Each structure stands twice: as structure tokens, then as C-alpha cells.
C-alpha positions in Angstrom: -10.7 3.9 -20.7 -8.2 0.6 -20.4 -7.2 -0.6 -24.0 -7.6 -4.0 -25.3 -4.6 -5.6 -24.6 -5.4 -7.6 -20.6 -2.7 -6.3 -18.1 -2.5 -9.1 -15.3 -0.2 -9.4 -12.1 2.3 -12.3 -12.4 4.0 -11.7 -9.3 4.0 -9.8 -6.1 6.6 -9.5 -3.0 5.7 -7.8 0.2 7.0 -7.4 3.4 5.1 -6.0 6.6 4.1 -6.5 10.6 2.2 -9.7 9.0 5.8 -11.1 7.5 6.3 -13.4 4.7 3.5 -15.5 5.5 1.0 -13.0 5.2 -2.0 -15.2 4.4 -1.3 -17.7 7.3 -1.3 -14.1 9.3 -4.3 -12.8 7.5 -6.4 -16.3 8.7 -5.4 -15.5 12.3 -8.1 -13.3 13.2 -8.3 -14.0 17.0 -4.7 -11.7 17.3 -3.4 -8.8 16.3 -0.3 -8.0 14.8 0.3 -4.4 16.4 2.5 -3.4 19.5 3.7 -0.5 21.9 6.3 1.6 21.9 8.3 3.0 24.9 5.6 5.8 24.4 2.5 3.4 23.7 2.3 4.3 20.2 0.5 1.4 18.7 2.3 0.7 15.4 2.9 -2.0 12.9 6.7 -3.3 12.9 8.2 -5.8 11.3 9.1 -9.1 13.2 12.1 -10.3 14.1 12.7 -13.0 11.2 11.9 -9.8 8.3 14.0 -7.8 10.0 17.0 -10.6 10.0 15.9 -10.1 5.9 16.6 -6.3 6.1 20.3 -7.1 8.1 21.2 -9.7 5.4 20.2 -7.7 2.8 22.4 -4.8 4.2 25.5 -7.4 4.9 25.0 -8.3 1.1 26.1 -4.9 -0.8 28.2 -2.6 1.3 26.1 0.4 0.0 23.1 -0.8 1.5 24.0 0.6 5.1 23.4 4.3 3.8 20.4 3.9 2.0 16.7 4.7 3.9 15.1 2.3 5.4 12.4 2.5 2.4 14.9 1.3 0.3 15.4 -2.0 2.3 11.8 -2.5 2.1 11.3 -2.5 -1.7 14.3 -4.3 -2.6 12.9 -6.8 -0.3 9.3 -6.6 -1.6 10.5 -6.2 -5.5 13.4 -8.9 -5.4 10.5 -11.7 -4.4 8.0 -10.6 -6.7 10.4 -10.8 -9.8 11.4 -14.4 -8.3 7.8 -15.3 -8.1 7.2 -13.7 -11.7 10.0 -15.9 -12.8 11.4 -12.3 -14.7 15.5 -12.5 -15.9 17.4 -9.5 -15.3 17.8 -7.5 -18.5 16.2 -5.0 -20.3 12.4 -3.4 -21.3 11.5 -3.4 -17.9 9.6 -0.2 -15.9 9.8 0.5 -12.7 7.9 3.1 -10.3 7.5 2.4 -7.0 6.2 5.6 -4.8 6.5 6.6 -1.1 4.7 8.9 0.7 7.2 9.8 2.7 10.4 9.2 1.0 13.6 8.5 3.2 12.2 9.8 6.5 14.5 7.6 9.0 17.9 9.3 6.5 16.0 12.4 6.3 15.7 13.1 10.4 18.8 11.9 11.3 20.8 14.4 8.8 18.1 17.2 10.0 19.5 16.3 13.7 23.1 16.4 12.6 22.2 20.3 11.4 20.3 20.8 13.8 23.7 20.1 16.4 26.0 22.3 14.7 28.3 19.0 13.6 31.9 19.6 12.9 32.1 19.7 9.5 29.2 20.3 8.6 26.4 17.2 6.1 27.6 14.3 5.1 28.1 15.6 1.3 25.5 12.1 0.6 22.4 13.9 2.4 20.5 15.0 -0.8 20.9 12.1 -2.7 20.1 9.9 -0.5 17.1 11.9 0.8 16.2 12.5 -2.8 12.8 11.3 -4.7 14.3 9.0 -7.1 16.8 7.3 -4.9 14.0 3.9 -3.9 13.9 3.3 -7.5 16.8 3.4 -9.0 18.7 1.2 -6.3 15.7 -1.3 -6.5 17.1 -1.7 -10.5 20.7 -1.4 -9.6 19.8 -4.9 -7.0 17.7 -6.3 -9.5 20.3 -5.1 -12.6 16.5 -3.9 -14.5 14.9 -1.4 -15.5 15.1 1.2 -18.5 12.1 3.4 -17.1 12.8 4.1 -13.9 10.8 6.8 -11.5 9.3 7.5 -8.4 6.9 9.4 -7.0 4.6 11.1 -4.7 1.1 10.9 -4.1 0.1 10.6 -0.1 -1.8 7.3 0.8 -2.9 6.8 -3.1 0.9 6.0 -3.5 0.9 2.6 -4.5 -1.9 2.4 -6.6 -1.0 5.3 -8.5 2.3 3.3 -9.6 -0.3 0.5 -10.8 -2.2 3.1 -12.7 1.2 3.9 -14.4 2.2 0.7 -14.8 -1.3 -0.2 -16.5 -0.6 3.0 -19.1 2.6 2.5 -19.9 2.3 -1.4 -21.0 -1.1 -0.1 -23.0 1.4 2.3 -24.5 3.9 -0.4 -25.5 6.7 1.3 -25.0 8.1 -1.5 -21.8 7.2 -5.8 -21.9 7.1 -5.8 -18.0 6.5 -3.5 -15.4 7.2 -3.6 -11.4 4.6 -1.3 -9.6 4.4 -0.8 -6.3 5.0 1.3 -2.4 7.0 2.0 0.2 6.9 3.4 3.8 9.1 3.4 6.4 7.4 6.3 8.7 8.0 5.1 12.6 10.7 7.6 13.3 9.7 10.5 15.7 8.5 13.3 13.6 6.3 11.6 11.4 4.5 10.3 14.9 4.5 13.7 16.2 2.5 14.7 12.6 0.0 12.1 13.0 -0.4 13.1 16.7 -0.6 16.5 15.8 -4.1 15.6 13.6 -5.5 13.9 16.7 -6.3 10.7 15.0 -3.7 7.9 16.5 -5.0 5.4 19.0 -5.0 5.0 22.6 -2.4 3.8 24.6 -4.7 1.9 26.5 -4.4 -2.1 25.7 -7.2 -3.2 23.8 -7.2 -6.9 21.6 -8.1 -3.9 18.7 -6.4 -0.6 19.4 -7.4 0.0 15.4 -10.7 -0.2 14.4 -10.9 0.7 11.0 -14.6 0.2 9.7 -16.3 0.3 13.0 -18.9 3.1 12.3 -19.8 3.3 16.0 -16.4 4.4 17.5 -16.2 7.5 19.9 -12.5 8.5 19.0 -10.0 8.2 16.7 -8.1 4.7 16.2 -5.0 4.7 13.7 -2.0 3.5 13.9 1.3 3.7 11.5 3.1 0.9 10.1 6.2 -0.1 8.3 5.9 -1.8 4.7 6.1 -2.5 1.1 4.3 -4.5 -2.0 5.6 -4.6 -5.3 3.7 -6.5 -8.3 4.8 -7.4 -11.6 1.9 -6.7 -14.2 2.2 -8.0 -18.0 0.6 -7.2 -20.8 -1.1 -9.8 -22.2 0.4 -12.9 -20.3 -0.9 -16.5 -20.7 -1.4 -17.2 -16.9 -2.2 -14.0 -14.5 -2.6 -14.5 -10.4 -5.0 -11.6 -11.0 -6.8 -9.7 -13.9 -6.5 -5.6 -13.4 -9.9 -5.3 -15.4 -10.6 -1.5 -14.3 -9.1 1.3 -13.0 -10.3 5.2 -11.7 -8.5 7.9 -10.1 -10.2 11.3 -8.8 -9.3 14.4 -7.0 -11.3 16.0 -4.8 -11.1 20.2 -3.8 -12.8 20.0 0.0 -11.3 22.7 0.7 -9.2 21.6 3.9 -5.8 20.9 4.4 -6.4 17.4 3.4 -9.0 18.4 0.2 -11.2 15.0 1.3 -14.7 16.0 1.6 -17.2 14.7 3.7 -19.2 12.5 1.5 -15.9 11.9 -0.6 -17.0 12.7 -3.7 -13.3 11.9 -5.5 -13.6 8.3 -4.4 -17.1 7.8 -5.2 -15.8 8.8 -8.9 -13.0 6.6 -8.7 -14.8 3.5 -8.0 -17.6 4.4 -10.5 -14.4 4.3 -13.2 -12.8 1.0 -12.2 -15.8 -0.5 -11.5 -18.0 1.0 -15.2 -15.0 0.3 -17.1 -15.5 -3.3 -16.0 -18.5 -3.5 -17.6 -20.3 -3.1 -14.7 -19.8 -6.7 -13.3 -20.9 -8.2 -9.3 -18.3 -6.7 -7.0 -17.9 -9.5 -4.3 -15.6 -7.6 -2.1 -14.7 -3.7 -1.2 -10.9 -3.7 -0.2 -11.4 0.0 1.6 -8.8 2.2 2.7 -10.5 3.2 6.0 -7.3 4.2 8.1 -9.5 3.9 11.6 -10.4 7.2 11.6 -14.2 8.6 12.8 -14.5 10.8 9.5 -13.0 8.8 7.4 -14.4 5.8 7.6 -17.6 6.4 7.5 -17.0 8.7 4.5 -15.7 5.8 2.7 -18.7 3.7 3.5 -21.3 6.4 2.5 -19.2 6.3 -0.6 -19.7 2.4 -1.0 -22.9 3.2 -0.5 -23.8 5.9 -2.9 -22.1 3.9 -5.5 -23.8 0.2 -5.2 -26.9 1.0 -3.4 -28.7 -2.0 -2.5 -26.1 -4.6 -3.8 -23.4 -3.7 -1.7 -20.8 -5.7 -1.4 -18.5 -7.3 1.2 -16.5 -4.8 3.1 -13.2 -5.5 4.3 -9.6 -4.0 5.6 -6.4 -4.9 7.1 -5.0 -1.7 9.0 -6.9 -3.1 12.1 -4.1 -5.3 11.8 -0.9 -3.9 10.3 -1.4 -0.3 10.7 -1.7 2.6 8.3 1.5 1.8 5.9 0.8 5.5 4.3 2.2 5.2 0.9 2.8 1.9 0.7 -0.8 1.0 1.8 -2.7 0.5 -1.6 0.0 -1.9 -2.2 -0.4 -3.9 0.2 -4.2 -4.0 0.3 -3.7 -4.8 -3.4 -1.8 -8.2 -2.0 -4.6 -8.7 0.3 -7.5 -8.2 -2.1 -5.0 -10.8 -4.6 -4.1 -13.3 -1.5 -8.2 -13.5 -1.1 -8.8 -14.3 -5.1 -6.1 -16.8 -4.9 -7.0 -19.1 -2.1 -10.9 -18.5 -2.6 -11.6 -17.2 0.5 -13.1 -13.7 2.2 -11.6 -12.7 5.2 -13.4 -10.6 7.2 -12.8 -8.2 10.4 -13.4 -9.9 13.5 -14.9 -7.0 15.8 -17.5 -6.8 12.3 -20.3 -8.9 12.3 -20.0 -9.3 8.3 -16.9 -10.8 9.3 -18.3 -14.7 8.8 -21.2 -13.2 6.9 -19.9 -15.3 3.8 -18.7 -18.0 3.0 -18.8 -17.4 -1.0 -15.2 -17.6 -3.0 -14.6 -14.4 -4.1 -14.5 -13.4 -8.3 -13.7 -9.7 -8.3 -12.7 -7.6 -5.6 -12.5 -3.3 -5.9 -9.5 -2.1 -3.8 -9.4 1.7 -2.5 -6.4 4.0 -1.8 -7.6 7.7 -0.5 -4.7 10.1 0.2 -3.9 13.8 1.6 -4.6 16.1 -0.9 -8.0 14.4 -1.9 -6.0 11.7 -4.3 -8.3 8.8 -5.1 -7.8 5.7 -7.1 -9.3 2.4 -7.5 -8.6 -1.1 -8.8 -10.9 -3.9 -9.7 -9.4 -6.8 -9.4 -10.5 -10.1 -11.0 -9.6 -13.7 -10.1 -7.0 -15.2 -12.7 -6.0 -18.6 -14.8 -2.6 -18.8 -12.8 
């Protein structure tokens, strides 16, 4: 159970296929932000303006030319978040930013060198630049802050697990501020090949909406990868907050399969109930789903939502049709999506679903789901803030 302290989100930052004005991008429902590579794979790449920001960041410090793209994305999102929150540099800050795959670009580069038998062997920087711990520590270096700096990998629920950790650390009183989030740069040959092997990728046809998350009538899997990062500034008992974390839920299910996700999503049901009950079972206006665009994943999540809420079914929505599945960062970008709907008082639906324009009521409470390989499920219930 959450303690008596109120945990608020006081700042956030992101970078994704939506660029740096995600709210305007979400309102443009007549178009998608996915592009195709030379092989026809659909993916959520950074737009030119965002890519320019990454290049500028690299130019600001000679060390940044050697770090992985996941690090650069994390730094960019974290920088925005602390600026919005008005946090100064200094002690008393916890930093936890995770990634499902970690330094994928850098690892693949060094592995190619190793397979090619390069003269002199591998670079001495191979291990430190591809090892867990390198994401959050570089963010701390850039911000000149961070007493407790950690990172983790819990597949696609990674970013929301960072939020869970932030809530726990703040309630313990051992830190005063906590920067939590997720980052991912999975648009690499090996990662794409892995997803293709699972047969869950969207077809190469030039559809208006190649990723059809929550379309329960689709006849084929339709997932696409995307890159991005999202970070959130969490504080205990702030005077004002963009949103309040009212409840957190988590569970791991044991499906006996390589993914450990069961057909009726029992783990996600338990996570949603935990978050909802911890908040006092309020009316939930919206659920931002994990729904990656796969037939089974989308269907089982909807079954889980119906099992938890019954006749009081909230509106459901998703953002992967627009930006792709950003794996370890996806929960963070879903949380940003929920935060924006609360701030602007507007529900954003999915244009190819009937519920897209079903209701104009300003949402007050939104539940955000994430579910990953290994059966890891997280749900976080947000309430509209007073900031």
C-alpha cells in the first residue's frame, strides 16, 4: 500500500517520433508518424528536429560521441524534465532510468568488430559502454546530480517499474526528489530480426495505419518498433503537481511460455486491481493500454480490463499506432500520453476505432498499463493535478 505521503509528478520530458510537441502531434489523428526503412519495416524514428537536438548534444561534450544512442535519448528527456520541474543541480536526487535492451547500437557495433577479427582486438571501452549502469550514470553526469543512481531492465514494463521504485524511495525518506523513466533505441538490424522471428511485425504494405493497436478484428499481427525516452520528476508532498500518483500495481505471471504472458492476462488483472484498490476504487475515466498491436496481446489486455471493471468500462486508448512500440520506454511514453490528457482535459482516442470520438468529457483519472516479456505487469493510476 502507498504511504500517507502524496507523490506528485512535477515535471516530465520526452523524445520520440512525435518530436518535442507531443500534444499537438496527438491531436493530428488523420496521420501517423511511422516511416518505412529500405526493407519496408515500419518504425517510429525521430523527426529531423529531434535528431538535430541529439547531434547538438553530442557536440556539447566530447564524451557523448562514444555513448550509446539510448543514453543520448535519456539525457535529452531528463534535461527537459528537470527544467520543467525547476530542479537545481545538487544532492538529494535519485535517478533510475531503465531500458529493455540497453546499449543495443553500441553492442552490435562492437560485436561486428569482434566477428570481423579486427586487428588489435576489441576497444577497451566495449564493456563499460555496453554494461547496465551506464544509462543513469551518464544522465547524472549531465545533470551534475544524483546520489542514488541505478538502472534496470524489466522488458517492456521497465519505465513504469522505475516509477514504482521512485515512489518507494520517496516514501522511505532517503531521497527528496526522484527522476524516473525509460529509454530505448531498438531500430537496429539484430533487434528488428528478433521481432521478425517472433512474427509480430506489421506488414510492409503502405497502410494509413500499419499498426492497429486495440483493433480486435485485425487478422494479422501489426507491431512496429519505435525509439524514444520519457523521464518524470517525482516529489513527495509537493505544493503543486501536474498529476498525482494515486495507486500503483504490479504482478508477475507464470505462463509457462517464453514470454510468460498468459492467455487471460491474470498478472495484468492483478496489477490493475492493486492500483485501483489502492486509490480507493475511484471512477477510472481512461485506460492507456500496453496493446502492442499483436492479435493475442491486444485481445488479452481488453479481456483483463473487462474482467476488472465489468460494466463500468473506462474509455481505452493507446499510442503505439502512432509512435511504434518503444519497448523499455513504452510505459514512460504511455504515462506522458496520460499526463497530457489530464493537463489538457481532453481524451485522445484511436482514429480507426469507433470509440475515438465517443466522449468529450475531460478525464480526471487515468490508469496506465505496461506488460512485458517475462510476465511483468505494472499499472499506475494518475489523478489530475493542481498545477
